[in-house]
C-alpha positions as CSV (number, residue, x, y, z in Angstrom):
1,M,49.5,113.8,190.7
2,D,51.2,112.1,187.7
3,K,53.5,109.2,188.8
4,N,56.3,110.7,186.7
5,I,56.3,114.0,188.6
6,L,58.5,114.5,191.7
7,I,57.2,117.9,192.7
8,Q,54.4,120.1,191.5
9,L,54.0,123.8,191.9
10,K,50.6,125.4,191.3
11,N,49.9,129.1,191.1
12,V,52.9,129.9,193.4
13,D,53.6,133.5,194.4
14,F,56.5,134.6,196.5
15,S,57.1,138.1,198.0
16,Y,60.0,139.4,200.1
17,D,59.4,142.6,202.2
18,D,56.2,143.3,200.2
19,Q,58.1,143.1,196.9
20,S,56.9,140.5,194.5
21,V,59.6,138.0,193.4
22,L,57.6,135.2,191.8
23,R,54.2,135.5,190.2
24,N,51.7,132.7,189.5
25,I,54.3,129.9,188.9
26,S,53.0,126.5,187.9
27,F,55.8,124.0,187.2
28,D,56.2,120.3,187.3
29,V,59.5,118.7,188.3
30,D,59.6,115.3,186.6
31,K,61.6,112.3,187.7
32,K,64.4,112.3,185.1
33,G,66.3,114.6,182.8
34,V,68.0,118.0,183.1
35,T,65.9,121.1,183.4
36,L,67.5,124.5,183.1
37,I,65.9,127.7,184.4
38,Y,67.8,130.8,183.2
39,G,67.4,134.5,183.7
40,E,69.1,137.7,184.7
41,N,70.2,138.5,188.3
42,G,67.2,139.3,190.4
43,S,64.7,137.5,188.1
44,G,63.7,135.0,190.8
45,K,65.9,132.0,189.8
46,T,67.3,131.3,193.2
47,S,63.9,131.9,194.9
48,I,62.2,129.2,192.8
49,L,64.9,126.7,193.6
50,K,64.6,127.4,197.4
51,I,60.9,127.0,197.2
52,I,61.2,123.7,195.3
53,S,63.8,122.5,197.9
54,G,61.7,123.6,200.9
55,L,64.1,126.3,202.0
56,L,61.4,129.0,201.4
57,C,57.6,128.9,201.7
58,P,55.5,130.4,199.0
59,S,53.3,133.4,199.8
60,K,50.5,131.8,197.8
61,G,49.9,128.6,195.9
62,T,50.7,125.0,196.6
63,I,53.6,122.5,196.4
64,S,52.9,118.8,196.2
65,N,55.0,115.8,197.3
66,L,58.0,117.8,198.6
67,S,58.5,115.9,201.9
68,K,58.9,112.5,200.2
69,I,62.0,113.3,198.2
70,N,65.7,113.0,198.8
71,I,67.1,116.3,197.6
72,G,70.7,117.4,197.0
73,F,71.6,121.1,196.7
74,I,74.6,122.7,195.1
75,F,74.8,126.3,196.3
76,Q,76.1,129.2,194.2
77,K,78.9,129.6,196.7
78,S,80.6,126.7,198.4
79,I,79.5,126.1,202.0
80,L,81.9,123.7,203.6
81,L,82.9,122.8,207.2
82,R,86.3,124.1,208.2
83,R,87.7,120.6,208.2
84,T,89.4,118.2,205.7
85,V,87.7,117.1,202.5
86,K,87.2,113.6,204.0
87,E,85.7,115.0,207.2
88,N,83.2,117.1,205.1
89,L,82.1,114.1,203.2
90,L,82.0,111.8,206.2
91,H,79.7,114.4,208.0
92,T,77.2,114.1,205.1
93,L,77.3,110.3,205.0
94,H,76.9,109.9,208.7
95,A,74.0,112.2,208.9
96,K,71.8,110.0,206.7
97,N,73.5,106.6,206.4
98,K,74.4,103.8,208.8
99,L,77.7,102.9,207.1
100,T,80.8,101.9,209.1
101,Y,83.8,104.2,208.9
102,S,85.6,102.0,206.5
103,E,82.6,101.7,204.2
104,S,82.1,105.5,204.3
105,V,85.7,106.1,203.4
106,E,85.4,103.7,200.4
107,V,82.3,105.6,199.2
108,I,84.2,108.9,199.5
109,R,87.3,107.6,197.7
110,K,85.1,106.4,194.8
111,V,83.3,109.8,194.4
112,L,86.6,111.8,194.6
113,T,88.3,109.5,192.1
114,K,85.4,110.0,189.7
115,F,86.2,113.7,189.6
116,N,90.0,113.4,189.8
117,L,90.0,114.8,193.3
118,I,91.4,111.8,195.3
119,D,94.7,113.6,196.0
120,L,92.7,116.2,198.0
121,I,91.1,113.7,200.4
122,D,93.1,114.8,203.5
123,K,93.5,118.4,202.5
124,H,91.8,121.1,204.6
125,V,89.1,122.7,202.5
126,M,90.3,126.3,203.4
127,K,93.6,125.5,201.6
128,L,91.8,124.6,198.3
129,S,91.2,126.9,195.4
130,G,87.6,128.2,194.7
131,G,87.2,125.7,191.9
132,Q,88.3,122.8,194.1
133,Q,86.0,123.9,196.9
134,Q,83.1,124.0,194.4
135,M,83.9,120.5,193.2
136,I,84.0,119.2,196.8
137,S,80.7,120.8,197.4
138,F,79.4,119.0,194.3
139,C,80.7,115.7,195.6
140,R,79.1,116.2,198.9
141,S,75.7,117.0,197.2
142,I,75.7,113.8,195.1
143,I,77.3,111.3,197.6
144,L,73.8,110.3,198.9
145,E,72.5,109.9,195.3
146,P,69.5,112.2,195.6
147,E,66.5,111.8,193.5
148,L,66.5,115.5,192.8
149,L,69.8,117.4,192.4
150,I,69.3,121.1,192.5
151,C,72.2,123.2,191.1
152,D,72.5,127.0,191.6
153,E,75.1,128.3,189.1
154,P,77.1,125.0,189.5
155,N,79.9,126.1,187.1
156,N,81.0,129.0,189.3
157,N,84.8,129.1,189.6
158,L,85.3,126.0,187.4
159,D,87.9,125.7,184.7
160,D,87.0,124.1,181.3
161,A,88.2,120.6,182.3
162,N,86.1,120.6,185.5
163,K,83.1,122.0,183.7
164,K,83.3,119.1,181.2
165,L,83.5,116.6,184.1
166,L,80.5,118.2,185.8
167,Y,78.3,118.3,182.6
168,D,79.2,114.8,181.6
169,F,78.2,113.6,185.1
170,L,75.0,115.5,185.2
171,E,74.0,114.2,181.8
172,E,74.6,110.6,182.9
173,Y,73.0,111.1,186.3
174,S,69.9,112.5,184.8
175,K,69.1,109.2,183.0
176,F,67.9,107.9,186.4
177,N,67.4,111.0,188.5
178,K,66.3,114.6,188.1
179,V,68.8,117.5,187.7
180,L,67.4,121.0,188.1
181,I,69.8,123.9,187.2
182,V,69.5,127.6,187.4
183,S,72.1,129.7,185.6
184,Q,72.6,132.8,183.5
185,D,74.6,130.8,181.0
186,K,72.0,129.0,178.8
187,D,74.3,128.4,175.8
188,E,76.9,126.5,177.8
189,I,74.4,124.1,179.5
190,S,71.5,123.7,177.0
191,N,73.1,120.8,175.1
192,I,72.5,118.5,178.1
193,C,69.0,119.7,178.8
194,S,65.7,117.9,178.3
195,S,63.8,121.1,179.0
196,I,64.6,124.8,179.4
197,Y,62.6,127.6,181.1
198,N,63.1,131.4,181.2
199,I,62.3,133.4,184.2
200,K,61.8,137.1,183.8
201,D,60.2,139.6,186.2
202,G,59.1,136.7,188.4
203,A,57.2,134.9,185.6
204,L,58.2,131.5,184.2
205,S,57.8,130.3,180.6
206,E,59.1,127.3,178.7
207,V,61.5,127.8,175.9
208,N,61.6,125.9,172.6
209,Y,65.2,125.2,171.5
């Protein structure tokens, strides 16, 4: 496999309850840049992300190099522990790092400050707005600096100011890591993308833009 490729899908099919969702998908996830996959609801966008991230297994075809990659995942809906913002981020850091408590808190403060969220550090996540919860989920996903950041409709519940913060960060982050986004909103995201694909009826095709 090409050294510039993180993950490679070849001739991948996926079916759910005997219903075809993805058909003959061949797709290379390279090491840098922002790739957008867009399509209507039910077109297979989320399924292809879950296959790339290892959350689903294909019915047919092969995936190469999946187990060697640190992957961050931003889900369409926030999935957070019923704890404070700091405790949510500490849980992620402690799961994969050997930092001391004070070192971990310093990392958390830096990430929250970057997104103007430092005032929320001791707030319980259930008392946050939907947009704030989405931004905390985003911070949790990037705090371990994954090589591949997978984003499923990352702009859900975000106001214009937070969308700009998000897109500016993703564009900068993608200079050294891979960002893979699925969304229905091609026009809003396309200006930060290095490649764009359309998925329709389970088939994937690259789009010139």
